[in-house]
Biopython code that builds the backbone (N, CA, C, O; Angstrom):
import numpy as np
from Bio.PDB.StructureBuilder import StructureBuilder

atoms = [
    (1, "MET", "N", (112.552, 143.447, 140.360)),
    (1, "MET", "CA", (112.026, 142.098, 140.173)),
    (1, "MET", "C", (111.783, 141.446, 141.522)),
    (1, "MET", "O", (111.770, 142.099, 142.565)),
    (2, "HIS", "N", (111.592, 140.152, 141.466)),
    (2, "HIS", "CA", (111.309, 139.388, 142.678)),
    (2, "HIS", "C", (112.429, 139.469, 143.705)),
    (2, "HIS", "O", (112.178, 139.511, 144.909)),
    (3, "THR", "N", (113.652, 139.491, 143.225)),
    (3, "THR", "CA", (114.784, 139.490, 144.146)),
    (3, "THR", "C", (114.836, 140.733, 145.015)),
    (3, "THR", "O", (115.545, 140.746, 146.021)),
    (4, "SER", "N", (114.110, 141.768, 144.657)),
    (4, "SER", "CA", (114.090, 142.977, 145.482)),
    (4, "SER", "C", (113.092, 142.846, 146.637)),
    (4, "SER", "O", (113.065, 143.697, 147.525)),
    (5, "LEU", "N", (112.281, 141.800, 146.632)),
    (5, "LEU", "CA", (111.351, 141.580, 147.735)),
    (5, "LEU", "C", (112.126, 141.098, 148.957)),
    (5, "LEU", "O", (113.008, 140.250, 148.823)),
    (6, "PRO", "N", (111.820, 141.617, 150.144)),
    (6, "PRO", "CA", (112.627, 141.295, 151.329)),
    (6, "PRO", "C", (112.601, 139.813, 151.727)),
    (6, "PRO", "O", (113.608, 139.305, 152.221)),
    (7, "ASP", "N", (111.509, 139.121, 151.533)),
    (7, "ASP", "CA", (111.401, 137.719, 151.950)),
    (7, "ASP", "C", (111.538, 136.738, 150.796)),
    (7, "ASP", "O", (111.234, 135.555, 150.949)),
    (8, "PHE", "N", (111.991, 137.214, 149.650)),
    (8, "PHE", "CA", (112.114, 136.337, 148.488)),
    (8, "PHE", "C", (113.239, 135.334, 148.692)),
    (8, "PHE", "O", (114.350, 135.701, 149.075)),
    (9, "ASP", "N", (112.943, 134.067, 148.436)),
    (9, "ASP", "CA", (113.937, 133.015, 148.619)),
    (9, "ASP", "C", (113.655, 131.905, 147.616)),
    (9, "ASP", "O", (112.530, 131.413, 147.527)),
    (10, "MET", "N", (114.671, 131.513, 146.868)),
    (10, "MET", "CA", (114.561, 130.410, 145.923)),
    (10, "MET", "C", (115.239, 129.188, 146.519)),
    (10, "MET", "O", (116.246, 129.315, 147.216)),
    (11, "PRO", "N", (114.684, 127.979, 146.245)),
    (11, "PRO", "CA", (115.374, 126.770, 146.708)),
    (11, "PRO", "C", (116.676, 126.586, 145.934)),
    (11, "PRO", "O", (116.814, 127.060, 144.807)),
    (12, "ASN", "N", (117.632, 125.887, 146.558)),
    (12, "ASN", "CA", (118.880, 125.657, 145.850)),
    (12, "ASN", "C", (118.698, 124.544, 144.818)),
    (12, "ASN", "O", (117.671, 123.867, 144.802)),
    (13, "GLU", "N", (119.690, 124.363, 143.969)),
    (13, "GLU", "CA", (119.588, 123.402, 142.864)),
    (13, "GLU", "C", (119.359, 121.978, 143.355)),
    (13, "GLU", "O", (118.585, 121.235, 142.751)),
    (14, "GLU", "N", (120.012, 121.594, 144.426)),
    (14, "GLU", "CA", (119.840, 120.231, 144.944)),
    (14, "GLU", "C", (118.417, 120.015, 145.432)),
    (14, "GLU", "O", (117.824, 118.968, 145.170)),
    (15, "GLN", "N", (117.864, 120.988, 146.135)),
    (15, "GLN", "CA", (116.478, 120.880, 146.599)),
    (15, "GLN", "C", (115.514, 120.747, 145.423)),
    (15, "GLN", "O", (114.597, 119.926, 145.450)),
    (16, "VAL", "N", (115.729, 121.555, 144.402)),
    (16, "VAL", "CA", (114.869, 121.513, 143.217)),
    (16, "VAL", "C", (114.961, 120.146, 142.546)),
    (16, "VAL", "O", (113.944, 119.561, 142.175)),
    (17, "HIS", "N", (116.177, 119.644, 142.393)),
    (17, "HIS", "CA", (116.380, 118.342, 141.753)),
    (17, "HIS", "C", (115.697, 117.228, 142.551)),
    (17, "HIS", "O", (114.998, 116.393, 141.977)),
    (18, "LEU", "N", (115.897, 117.215, 143.861)),
    (18, "LEU", "CA", (115.299, 116.164, 144.699)),
    (18, "LEU", "C", (113.771, 116.245, 144.718)),
    (18, "LEU", "O", (113.093, 115.218, 144.682)),
    (19, "ALA", "N", (113.241, 117.443, 144.775)),
    (19, "ALA", "CA", (111.787, 117.606, 144.742)),
    (19, "ALA", "C", (111.226, 117.137, 143.403)),
    (19, "ALA", "O", (110.203, 116.454, 143.363)),
    (20, "ALA", "N", (111.891, 117.499, 142.307)),
    (20, "ALA", "CA", (111.431, 117.069, 140.978)),
    (20, "ALA", "C", (111.462, 115.550, 140.867)),
    (20, "ALA", "O", (110.557, 114.955, 140.282)),
    (21, "GLU", "N", (112.486, 114.922, 141.416)),
    (21, "GLU", "CA", (112.589, 113.465, 141.382)),
    (21, "GLU", "C", (111.453, 112.825, 142.191)),
    (21, "GLU", "O", (110.873, 111.828, 141.761)),
    (22, "SER", "N", (111.140, 113.388, 143.347)),
    (22, "SER", "CA", (110.022, 112.863, 144.141)),
    (22, "SER", "C", (108.710, 113.000, 143.382)),
    (22, "SER", "O", (107.909, 112.065, 143.356)),
    (23, "PHE", "N", (108.483, 114.150, 142.766)),
    (23, "PHE", "CA", (107.249, 114.337, 141.991)),
    (23, "PHE", "C", (107.209, 113.393, 140.794)),
    (23, "PHE", "O", (106.145, 112.880, 140.447)),
    (24, "ARG", "N", (108.351, 113.160, 140.165)),
    (24, "ARG", "CA", (108.393, 112.228, 139.037)),
    (24, "ARG", "C", (107.979, 110.833, 139.488)),
    (24, "ARG", "O", (107.213, 110.154, 138.804)),
    (25, "LEU", "N", (108.483, 110.413, 140.630)),
    (25, "LEU", "CA", (108.141, 109.086, 141.139)),
    (25, "LEU", "C", (106.670, 108.993, 141.534)),
    (25, "LEU", "O", (106.076, 107.917, 141.472)),
    (26, "LEU", "N", (106.093, 110.101, 141.933)),
    (26, "LEU", "CA", (104.675, 110.114, 142.309)),
    (26, "LEU", "C", (103.745, 110.258, 141.112)),
    (26, "LEU", "O", (102.526, 110.293, 141.278)),
    (27, "SER", "N", (104.300, 110.342, 139.920)),
    (27, "SER", "CA", (103.467, 110.548, 138.729)),
    (27, "SER", "C", (102.877, 109.250, 138.187)),
    (27, "SER", "O", (102.248, 109.262, 137.129)),
    (28, "ASP", "N", (103.063, 108.144, 138.876)),
    (28, "ASP", "CA", (102.545, 106.852, 138.441)),
    (28, "ASP", "C", (101.364, 106.434, 139.323)),
    (28, "ASP", "O", (101.506, 106.399, 140.545)),
    (29, "PRO", "N", (100.204, 106.117, 138.740)),
    (29, "PRO", "CA", (99.025, 105.745, 139.539)),
    (29, "PRO", "C", (99.257, 104.541, 140.458)),
    (29, "PRO", "O", (98.743, 104.516, 141.576)),
    (30, "THR", "N", (100.009, 103.562, 140.012)),
    (30, "THR", "CA", (100.275, 102.399, 140.865)),
    (30, "THR", "C", (101.091, 102.806, 142.082)),
    (30, "THR", "O", (100.840, 102.317, 143.184)),
    (31, "ARG", "N", (102.052, 103.682, 141.904)),
    (31, "ARG", "CA", (102.857, 104.136, 143.037)),
    (31, "ARG", "C", (102.015, 104.926, 144.028)),
    (31, "ARG", "O", (102.217, 104.820, 145.238)),
    (32, "ILE", "N", (101.079, 105.711, 143.526)),
    (32, "ILE", "CA", (100.190, 106.449, 144.426)),
    (32, "ILE", "C", (99.349, 105.468, 145.241)),
    (32, "ILE", "O", (99.179, 105.656, 146.445)),
    (33, "LYS", "N", (98.826, 104.435, 144.605)),
    (33, "LYS", "CA", (98.054, 103.423, 145.328)),
    (33, "LYS", "C", (98.915, 102.723, 146.372)),
    (33, "LYS", "O", (98.475, 102.511, 147.502)),
    (34, "ILE", "N", (100.125, 102.369, 146.000)),
    (34, "ILE", "CA", (101.042, 101.695, 146.927)),
    (34, "ILE", "C", (101.317, 102.597, 148.127)),
    (34, "ILE", "O", (101.216, 102.154, 149.271)),
    (35, "LEU", "N", (101.658, 103.842, 147.879)),
    (35, "LEU", "CA", (101.957, 104.758, 148.973)),
    (35, "LEU", "C", (100.742, 104.985, 149.862)),
    (35, "LEU", "O", (100.861, 105.029, 151.087)),
    (36, "TRP", "N", (99.575, 105.130, 149.243)),
    (36, "TRP", "CA", (98.365, 105.346, 150.049)),
    (36, "TRP", "C", (98.118, 104.140, 150.953)),
    (36, "TRP", "O", (97.768, 104.300, 152.123)),
    (37, "ALA", "N", (98.298, 102.945, 150.417)),
    (37, "ALA", "CA", (98.135, 101.736, 151.234)),
    (37, "ALA", "C", (99.153, 101.722, 152.368)),
    (37, "ALA", "O", (98.815, 101.361, 153.495)),
    (38, "LEU", "N", (100.390, 102.109, 152.088)),
    (38, "LEU", "CA", (101.421, 102.106, 153.117)),
    (38, "LEU", "C", (101.179, 103.158, 154.192)),
    (38, "LEU", "O", (101.636, 103.010, 155.325)),
    (39, "LEU", "N", (100.467, 104.211, 153.840)),
    (39, "LEU", "CA", (100.117, 105.212, 154.839)),
    (39, "LEU", "C", (99.087, 104.678, 155.831)),
    (39, "LEU", "O", (98.920, 105.226, 156.921)),
    (40, "GLN", "N", (98.398, 103.603, 155.446)),
    (40, "GLN", "CA", (97.431, 102.978, 156.353)),
    (40, "GLN", "C", (98.132, 102.009, 157.308)),
    (40, "GLN", "O", (97.583, 101.646, 158.348)),
    (41, "GLY", "N", (99.340, 101.599, 156.949)),
    (41, "GLY", "CA", (100.102, 100.694, 157.795)),
    (41, "GLY", "C", (101.075, 99.863, 156.989)),
    (41, "GLY", "O", (101.031, 99.834, 155.759)),
    (42, "GLU", "N", (101.950, 99.193, 157.703)),
    (42, "GLU", "CA", (102.979, 98.349, 157.110)),
    (42, "GLU", "C", (102.349, 97.227, 156.285)),
    (42, "GLU", "O", (101.284, 96.714, 156.627)),
    (43, "SER", "N", (103.021, 96.855, 155.198)),
    (43, "SER", "CA", (102.450, 95.838, 154.312)),
    (43, "SER", "C", (103.541, 95.096, 153.544)),
    (43, "SER", "O", (104.662, 95.580, 153.390)),
    (44, "SER", "N", (103.176, 93.906, 153.068)),
    (44, "SER", "CA", (104.083, 93.093, 152.248)),
    (44, "SER", "C", (103.814, 93.366, 150.770)),
    (44, "SER", "O", (102.815, 93.989, 150.410)),
    (45, "VAL", "N", (104.720, 92.892, 149.928)),
    (45, "VAL", "CA", (104.562, 93.048, 148.484)),
    (45, "VAL", "C", (103.279, 92.380, 148.014)),
    (45, "VAL", "O", (102.539, 92.955, 147.215)),
    (46, "ALA", "N", (103.007, 91.173, 148.498)),
    (46, "ALA", "CA", (101.817, 90.438, 148.056)),
    (46, "ALA", "C", (100.542, 91.199, 148.384)),
    (46, "ALA", "O", (99.641, 91.292, 147.551)),
    (47, "CYS", "N", (100.462, 91.739, 149.586)),
    (47, "CYS", "CA", (99.277, 92.503, 149.983)),
    (47, "CYS", "C", (99.156, 93.781, 149.157)),
    (47, "CYS", "O", (98.066, 94.133, 148.706)),
    (48, "LEU", "N", (100.270, 94.467, 148.963)),
    (48, "LEU", "CA", (100.258, 95.695, 148.163)),
    (48, "LEU", "C", (99.856, 95.420, 146.719)),
    (48, "LEU", "O", (99.152, 96.220, 146.104)),
    (49, "ALA", "N", (100.302, 94.286, 146.179)),
    (49, "ALA", "CA", (99.950, 93.923, 144.805)),
    (49, "ALA", "C", (98.438, 93.758, 144.680)),
    (49, "ALA", "O", (97.837, 94.189, 143.696)),
    (50, "GLU", "N", (97.839, 93.140, 145.672)),
    (50, "GLU", "CA", (96.386, 92.950, 145.655)),
    (50, "GLU", "C", (95.668, 94.291, 145.775)),
    (50, "GLU", "O", (94.717, 94.558, 145.041)),
    (51, "LEU", "N", (96.122, 95.129, 146.696)),
    (51, "LEU", "CA", (95.484, 96.433, 146.903)),
    (51, "LEU", "C", (95.619, 97.349, 145.688)),
    (51, "LEU", "O", (94.698, 98.097, 145.360)),
    (52, "ALA", "N", (96.762, 97.285, 145.031)),
    (52, "ALA", "CA", (97.023, 98.164, 143.882)),
    (52, "ALA", "C", (96.581, 97.544, 142.566)),
    (52, "ALA", "O", (96.690, 98.168, 141.511)),
    (53, "ASP", "N", (96.082, 96.313, 142.630)),
    (53, "ASP", "CA", (95.662, 95.588, 141.432)),
    (53, "ASP", "C", (96.803, 95.538, 140.409)),
    (53, "ASP", "O", (96.643, 95.892, 139.241)),
    (54, "ALA", "N", (97.967, 95.078, 140.905)),
    (54, "ALA", "CA", (99.164, 95.003, 140.064)),
    (54, "ALA", "C", (99.896, 93.698, 140.360)),
    (54, "ALA", "O", (99.677, 93.073, 141.398)),
    (55, "ALA", "N", (100.754, 93.299, 139.448)),
    (55, "ALA", "CA", (101.547, 92.086, 139.637)),
    (55, "ALA", "C", (102.585, 92.312, 140.742)),
    (55, "ALA", "O", (103.146, 93.403, 140.847)),
    (56, "PRO", "N", (102.842, 91.296, 141.559)),
    (56, "PRO", "CA", (103.850, 91.448, 142.615)),
    (56, "PRO", "C", (105.217, 91.892, 142.103)),
    (56, "PRO", "O", (105.904, 92.665, 142.771)),
    (57, "THR", "N", (105.615, 91.417, 140.933)),
    (57, "THR", "CA", (106.915, 91.842, 140.395)),
    (57, "THR", "C", (106.926, 93.335, 140.081)),
    (57, "THR", "O", (107.925, 94.018, 140.309)),
    (58, "ALA", "N", (105.817, 93.834, 139.561)),
    (58, "ALA", "CA", (105.719, 95.268, 139.265)),
    (58, "ALA", "C", (105.746, 96.074, 140.563)),
    (58, "ALA", "O", (106.399, 97.115, 140.642)),
    (59, "VAL", "N", (105.038, 95.588, 141.572)),
    (59, "VAL", "CA", (105.014, 96.281, 142.866)),
    (59, "VAL", "C", (106.422, 96.307, 143.466)),
    (59, "VAL", "O", (106.844, 97.324, 144.016)),
    (60, "SER", "N", (107.139, 95.203, 143.362)),
    (60, "SER", "CA", (108.518, 95.157, 143.866)),
    (60, "SER", "C", (109.396, 96.197, 143.182)),
    (60, "SER", "O", (110.207, 96.857, 143.833)),
    (61, "GLN", "N", (109.236, 96.342, 141.879)),
    (61, "GLN", "CA", (110.024, 97.332, 141.144)),
    (61, "GLN", "C", (109.660, 98.755, 141.569)),
    (61, "GLN", "O", (110.535, 99.605, 141.737)),
    (62, "HIS", "N", (108.366, 99.000, 141.740)),
    (62, "HIS", "CA", (107.928, 100.324, 142.202)),
    (62, "HIS", "C", (108.487, 100.610, 143.595)),
    (62, "HIS", "O", (108.968, 101.712, 143.861)),
    (63, "LEU", "N", (108.421, 99.618, 144.482)),
    (63, "LEU", "CA", (108.915, 99.797, 145.843)),
    (63, "LEU", "C", (110.417, 100.073, 145.863)),
    (63, "LEU", "O", (110.892, 100.875, 146.668)),
    (64, "ALA", "N", (111.150, 99.422, 144.995)),
    (64, "ALA", "CA", (112.600, 99.652, 144.932)),
    (64, "ALA", "C", (112.893, 101.105, 144.577)),
    (64, "ALA", "O", (113.778, 101.723, 145.170)),
    (65, "LYS", "N", (112.166, 101.648, 143.627)),
    (65, "LYS", "CA", (112.363, 103.044, 143.233)),
    (65, "LYS", "C", (111.932, 104.000, 144.337)),
    (65, "LYS", "O", (112.620, 104.979, 144.625)),
    (66, "LEU", "N", (110.789, 103.711, 144.953)),
    (66, "LEU", "CA", (110.295, 104.556, 146.043)),
    (66, "LEU", "C", (111.245, 104.514, 147.240)),
    (66, "LEU", "O", (111.425, 105.511, 147.939)),
    (67, "ARG", "N", (111.842, 103.361, 147.462)),
    (67, "ARG", "CA", (112.786, 103.216, 148.572)),
    (67, "ARG", "C", (114.057, 104.022, 148.294)),
    (67, "ARG", "O", (114.556, 104.709, 149.185)),
    (68, "LEU", "N", (114.580, 103.947, 147.082)),
    (68, "LEU", "CA", (115.768, 104.723, 146.725)),
    (68, "LEU", "C", (115.537, 106.227, 146.865)),
    (68, "LEU", "O", (116.455, 106.977, 147.196)),
    (69, "ALA", "N", (114.314, 106.654, 146.611)),
    (69, "ALA", "CA", (113.972, 108.070, 146.718)),
    (69, "ALA", "C", (113.673, 108.485, 148.155)),
    (69, "ALA", "O", (113.439, 109.662, 148.428)),
    (70, "GLY", "N", (113.680, 107.525, 149.068)),
    (70, "GLY", "CA", (113.422, 107.840, 150.468)),
    (70, "GLY", "C", (111.957, 108.027, 150.807)),
    (70, "GLY", "O", (111.628, 108.600, 151.846)),
    (71, "LEU", "N", (111.064, 107.547, 149.933)),
    (71, "LEU", "CA", (109.632, 107.690, 150.188)),
    (71, "LEU", "C", (109.050, 106.514, 150.964)),
    (71, "LEU", "O", (108.017, 106.652, 151.620)),
    (72, "VAL", "N", (109.704, 105.364, 150.894)),
    (72, "VAL", "CA", (109.280, 104.189, 151.675)),
    (72, "VAL", "C", (110.500, 103.580, 152.355)),
    (72, "VAL", "O", (111.641, 103.825, 151.962)),
    (73, "LYS", "N", (110.236, 102.792, 153.371)),
    (73, "LYS", "CA", (111.302, 102.056, 154.042)),
    (73, "LYS", "C", (110.847, 100.621, 154.225)),
    (73, "LYS", "O", (109.649, 100.338, 154.264)),
    (74, "GLY", "N", (111.800, 99.724, 154.335)),
    (74, "GLY", "CA", (111.503, 98.307, 154.476)),
    (74, "GLY", "C", (112.055, 97.747, 155.767)),
    (74, "GLY", "O", (113.061, 98.227, 156.291)),
    (75, "ARG", "N", (111.382, 96.719, 156.279)),
    (75, "ARG", "CA", (111.810, 96.021, 157.482)),
    (75, "ARG", "C", (111.783, 94.533, 157.192)),
    (75, "ARG", "O", (110.740, 93.978, 156.850)),
    (76, "ARG", "N", (112.937, 93.887, 157.331)),
    (76, "ARG", "CA", (113.024, 92.460, 157.044)),
    (76, "ARG", "C", (112.633, 91.662, 158.270)),
    (76, "ARG", "O", (113.062, 91.937, 159.390)),
    (77, "GLU", "N", (111.799, 90.661, 158.016)),
    (77, "GLU", "CA", (111.403, 89.713, 159.059)),
    (77, "GLU", "C", (111.472, 88.324, 158.438)),
    (77, "GLU", "O", (110.570, 87.919, 157.704)),
    (78, "GLY", "N", (112.542, 87.601, 158.735)),
    (78, "GLY", "CA", (112.761, 86.306, 158.095)),
    (78, "GLY", "C", (113.017, 86.502, 156.619)),
    (78, "GLY", "O", (113.917, 87.242, 156.223)),
    (79, "THR", "N", (112.209, 85.825, 155.798)),
    (79, "THR", "CA", (112.362, 85.956, 154.345)),
    (79, "THR", "C", (111.452, 87.033, 153.761)),
    (79, "THR", "O", (111.485, 87.277, 152.555)),
    (80, "PHE", "N", (110.648, 87.674, 154.590)),
    (80, "PHE", "CA", (109.715, 88.696, 154.114)),
    (80, "PHE", "C", (110.234, 90.092, 154.415)),
    (80, "PHE", "O", (110.948, 90.312, 155.393)),
    (81, "VAL", "N", (109.860, 91.028, 153.555)),
    (81, "VAL", "CA", (110.139, 92.440, 153.800)),
    (81, "VAL", "C", (108.795, 93.140, 153.918)),
    (81, "VAL", "O", (107.922, 92.988, 153.063)),
    (82, "TYR", "N", (108.644, 93.900, 154.978)),
    (82, "TYR", "CA", (107.431, 94.672, 155.193)),
    (82, "TYR", "C", (107.762, 96.142, 154.984)),
    (82, "TYR", "O", (108.731, 96.662, 155.538)),
    (83, "TYR", "N", (106.948, 96.795, 154.181)),
    (83, "TYR", "CA", (107.196, 98.176, 153.794)),
    (83, "TYR", "C", (106.263, 99.126, 154.523)),
    (83, "TYR", "O", (105.161, 98.757, 154.929)),
    (84, "SER", "N", (106.731, 100.360, 154.680)),
    (84, "SER", "CA", (105.908, 101.420, 155.255)),
    (84, "SER", "C", (106.330, 102.745, 154.622)),
    (84, "SER", "O", (107.404, 102.855, 154.031)),
    (85, "ALA", "N", (105.470, 103.737, 154.757)),
    (85, "ALA", "CA", (105.820, 105.078, 154.267)),
    (85, "ALA", "C", (106.976, 105.602, 155.109)),
    (85, "ALA", "O", (107.048, 105.325, 156.306)),
    (86, "ALA", "N", (107.862, 106.342, 154.505)),
    (86, "ALA", "CA", (109.076, 106.781, 155.175)),
    (86, "ALA", "C", (108.809, 107.703, 156.358)),
    (86, "ALA", "O", (109.436, 107.560, 157.408)),
    (87, "ASP", "N", (107.879, 108.651, 156.199)),
    (87, "ASP", "CA", (107.640, 109.609, 157.269)),
    (87, "ASP", "C", (106.363, 110.400, 157.005)),
    (87, "ASP", "O", (105.650, 110.160, 156.031)),
    (88, "GLU", "N", (106.099, 111.338, 157.891)),
    (88, "GLU", "CA", (104.892, 112.165, 157.793)),
    (88, "GLU", "C", (104.904, 113.059, 156.559)),
    (88, "GLU", "O", (103.842, 113.455, 156.079)),
    (89, "HIS", "N", (106.079, 113.383, 156.038)),
    (89, "HIS", "CA", (106.153, 114.210, 154.828)),
    (89, "HIS", "C", (105.474, 113.513, 153.650)),
    (89, "HIS", "O", (104.820, 114.161, 152.833)),
    (90, "VAL", "N", (105.630, 112.208, 153.567)),
    (90, "VAL", "CA", (105.017, 111.442, 152.478)),
    (90, "VAL", "C", (103.497, 111.549, 152.582)),
    (90, "VAL", "O", (102.815, 111.732, 151.574)),
    (91, "ARG", "N", (102.970, 111.435, 153.792)),
    (91, "ARG", "CA", (101.520, 111.563, 154.000)),
    (91, "ARG", "C", (101.027, 112.925, 153.529)),
    (91, "ARG", "O", (100.038, 113.016, 152.802)),
    (92, "ARG", "N", (101.719, 113.986, 153.946)),
    (92, "ARG", "CA", (101.284, 115.337, 153.579)),
    (92, "ARG", "C", (101.380, 115.572, 152.077)),
    (92, "ARG", "O", (100.491, 116.176, 151.477)),
    (93, "LEU", "N", (102.465, 115.089, 151.474)),
    (93, "LEU", "CA", (102.661, 115.251, 150.035)),
    (93, "LEU", "C", (101.549, 114.563, 149.251)),
    (93, "LEU", "O", (100.967, 115.146, 148.336)),
    (94, "LEU", "N", (101.263, 113.326, 149.617)),
    (94, "LEU", "CA", (100.233, 112.561, 148.914)),
    (94, "LEU", "C", (98.842, 113.123, 149.193)),
    (94, "LEU", "O", (98.013, 113.213, 148.288)),
    (95, "ALA", "N", (98.589, 113.498, 150.434)),
    (95, "ALA", "CA", (97.286, 114.060, 150.789)),
    (95, "ALA", "C", (97.007, 115.340, 150.012)),
    (95, "ALA", "O", (95.897, 115.542, 149.521)),
    (96, "GLU", "N", (98.015, 116.207, 149.900)),
    (96, "GLU", "CA", (97.834, 117.450, 149.143)),
    (96, "GLU", "C", (97.583, 117.170, 147.667)),
    (96, "GLU", "O", (96.738, 117.812, 147.044)),
    (97, "GLY", "N", (98.315, 116.212, 147.108)),
    (97, "GLY", "CA", (98.107, 115.855, 145.706)),
    (97, "GLY", "C", (96.708, 115.330, 145.448)),
    (97, "GLY", "O", (96.067, 115.699, 144.463)),
    (98, "LEU", "N", (96.237, 114.463, 146.342)),
    (98, "LEU", "CA", (94.886, 113.911, 146.185)),
    (98, "LEU", "C", (93.817, 114.969, 146.425)),
    (98, "LEU", "O", (92.796, 114.987, 145.737)),
    (99, "PHE", "N", (94.043, 115.850, 147.395)),
    (99, "PHE", "CA", (93.097, 116.936, 147.649)),
    (99, "PHE", "C", (93.021, 117.860, 146.440)),
    (99, "PHE", "O", (91.939, 118.290, 146.041)),
    (100, "HIS", "N", (94.171, 118.158, 145.868)),
    (100, "HIS", "CA", (94.204, 119.020, 144.675)),
    (100, "HIS", "C", (93.462, 118.352, 143.515)),
    (100, "HIS", "O", (92.714, 119.011, 142.794)),
    (101, "ALA", "N", (93.670, 117.048, 143.337)),
    (101, "ALA", "CA", (92.980, 116.319, 142.267)),
    (101, "ALA", "C", (91.471, 116.368, 142.478)),
    (101, "ALA", "O", (90.713, 116.547, 141.524)),
    (102, "ASP", "N", (91.038, 116.210, 143.718)),
    (102, "ASP", "CA", (89.606, 116.279, 144.025)),
    (102, "ASP", "C", (89.070, 117.677, 143.726)),
    (102, "ASP", "O", (87.961, 117.818, 143.210)),
    (103, "HIS", "N", (89.836, 118.690, 144.041)),
    (103, "HIS", "CA", (89.432, 120.071, 143.794)),
    (103, "HIS", "C", (89.281, 120.326, 142.287)),
    (103, "HIS", "O", (88.315, 120.953, 141.851)),
    (104, "ILE", "N", (90.238, 119.837, 141.504)),
    (104, "ILE", "CA", (90.174, 119.995, 140.047)),
    (104, "ILE", "C", (88.958, 119.258, 139.499)),
    (104, "ILE", "O", (88.236, 119.788, 138.655)),
    (105, "ASP", "N", (88.728, 118.019, 139.985)),
    (105, "ASP", "CA", (87.598, 117.216, 139.532)),
    (105, "ASP", "C", (86.284, 117.921, 139.828)),
    (105, "ASP", "O", (85.394, 117.945, 138.979)),
    (106, "ARG", "N", (86.150, 118.484, 140.994)),
    (106, "ARG", "CA", (84.914, 119.193, 141.362)),
    (106, "ARG", "C", (84.730, 120.455, 140.528)),
    (106, "ARG", "O", (83.603, 120.811, 140.182)),
    (107, "ALA", "N", (85.827, 121.132, 140.203)),
    (107, "ALA", "CA", (85.736, 122.328, 139.370)),
    (107, "ALA", "C", (85.260, 121.954, 137.971)),
    (107, "ALA", "O", (84.444, 122.657, 137.375)),
    (108, "ASP", "N", (85.773, 120.846, 137.454)),
    (108, "ASP", "CA", (85.339, 120.386, 136.137)),
    (108, "ASP", "C", (83.856, 120.040, 136.145)),
    (108, "ASP", "O", (83.145, 120.358, 135.192)),
    (109, "GLN", "N", (83.386, 119.406, 137.188)),
    (109, "GLN", "CA", (81.978, 119.019, 137.294)),
    (109, "GLN", "C", (81.070, 120.240, 137.434)),
    (109, "GLN", "O", (79.906, 120.208, 137.034)),
    (110, "ALA", "N", (81.615, 121.317, 138.007)),
    (110, "ALA", "CA", (80.824, 122.528, 138.204)),
    (110, "ALA", "C", (80.925, 123.470, 137.009)),
    (110, "ALA", "O", (80.533, 124.633, 137.103)),
    (111, "GLY", "N", (81.438, 122.987, 135.907)),
    (111, "GLY", "CA", (81.523, 123.818, 134.716)),
    (111, "GLY", "C", (82.669, 124.800, 134.753)),
    (111, "GLY", "O", (82.548, 125.923, 134.263)),
    (112, "GLY", "N", (83.790, 124.382, 135.333)),
    (112, "GLY", "CA", (84.960, 125.236, 135.334)),
    (112, "GLY", "C", (85.146, 126.058, 136.576)),
    (112, "GLY", "O", (86.128, 126.791, 136.686)),
    (113, "ARG", "N", (84.224, 125.960, 137.525)),
    (113, "ARG", "CA", (84.429, 126.694, 138.775)),
    (113, "ARG", "C", (84.392, 125.694, 139.930)),
    (113, "ARG", "O", (83.620, 124.735, 139.919)),
    (114, "ALA", "N", (85.223, 125.938, 140.899)),
    (114, "ALA", "CA", (85.325, 125.022, 142.037)),
    (114, "ALA", "C", (84.049, 125.061, 142.860)),
    (114, "ALA", "O", (83.442, 126.119, 143.026)),
    (115, "SER", "N", (83.647, 123.911, 143.372)),
    (115, "SER", "CA", (82.477, 123.864, 144.240)),
    (115, "SER", "C", (82.823, 124.510, 145.574)),
    (115, "SER", "O", (83.992, 124.584, 145.952)),
    (116, "ALA", "N", (81.822, 124.968, 146.268)),
    (116, "ALA", "CA", (82.040, 125.653, 147.532)),
    (116, "ALA", "C", (82.574, 124.725, 148.612)),
    (116, "ALA", "O", (83.358, 125.154, 149.458)),
    (117, "MET", "N", (82.169, 123.478, 148.599)),
    (117, "MET", "CA", (82.566, 122.549, 149.646)),
    (117, "MET", "C", (83.370, 121.401, 149.054)),
    (117, "MET", "O", (82.797, 120.539, 148.387)),
    (118, "PRO", "N", (84.684, 121.364, 149.278)),
    (118, "PRO", "CA", (85.475, 120.230, 148.788)),
    (118, "PRO", "C", (85.106, 118.974, 149.533)),
    (118, "PRO", "O", (84.655, 119.028, 150.677)),
    (119, "ALA", "N", (85.295, 117.850, 148.893)),
    (119, "ALA", "CA", (84.985, 116.568, 149.516)),
    (119, "ALA", "C", (85.887, 116.351, 150.714)),
    (119, "ALA", "O", (87.055, 116.739, 150.704)),
    (120, "ARG", "N", (85.343, 115.733, 151.740)),
    (120, "ARG", "CA", (86.132, 115.404, 152.929)),
    (120, "ARG", "C", (86.795, 114.066, 152.678)),
    (120, "ARG", "O", (86.125, 113.062, 152.439)),
    (121, "THR", "N", (88.100, 114.060, 152.733)),
    (121, "THR", "CA", (88.856, 112.832, 152.536)),
    (121, "THR", "C", (89.684, 112.613, 153.795)),
    (121, "THR", "O", (90.312, 113.542, 154.302)),
    (122, "ALA", "N", (89.684, 111.395, 154.293)),
    (122, "ALA", "CA", (90.447, 111.077, 155.510)),
    (122, "ALA", "C", (91.921, 110.963, 155.175)),
    (122, "ALA", "O", (92.378, 109.921, 154.704)),
    (123, "PHE", "N", (92.660, 112.024, 155.415)),
    (123, "PHE", "CA", (94.100, 112.021, 155.181)),
    (123, "PHE", "C", (94.774, 111.816, 156.492)),
    (123, "PHE", "O", (96.003, 111.775, 156.555)),
]
sb = StructureBuilder()
sb.init_structure("model")
sb.init_model(0)
sb.init_chain("A")
sb.init_seg("    ")
for serial, (resi, resn, name, xyz) in enumerate(atoms, 1):
    if name == "N":
        sb.init_residue(resn, " ", resi, " ")
    sb.init_atom(name, np.array(xyz, "f"), 0.0, 1.0, " ", f" {name:<3s}", serial, name[0])
structure = sb.get_structure()
């Protein structure tokens, strides 16, 4: 089986659990919009709510979950909190997800086969 392959390696249970939790949190369209906006730079809840076309209270709840998962971080300045993406891993994770979605969309448009040239997206 696979275990007889010399370079075969499975992630441990904690890694699998944490990765699944990150993917679960990324399964919400509003959270993807919030994270994409934060990858462009630091932002407040009010600005993120406008960009994501969501209520500020909903954005705050999403940010709290993303923060607990280590996907975003906050910086307090007076009474305001400014959020940003946690690190470069978040950028790569989101960029790959969006690139994959674009690839699937193009394959569907081409009648089930991927187009030769994927769309260029600024990641």
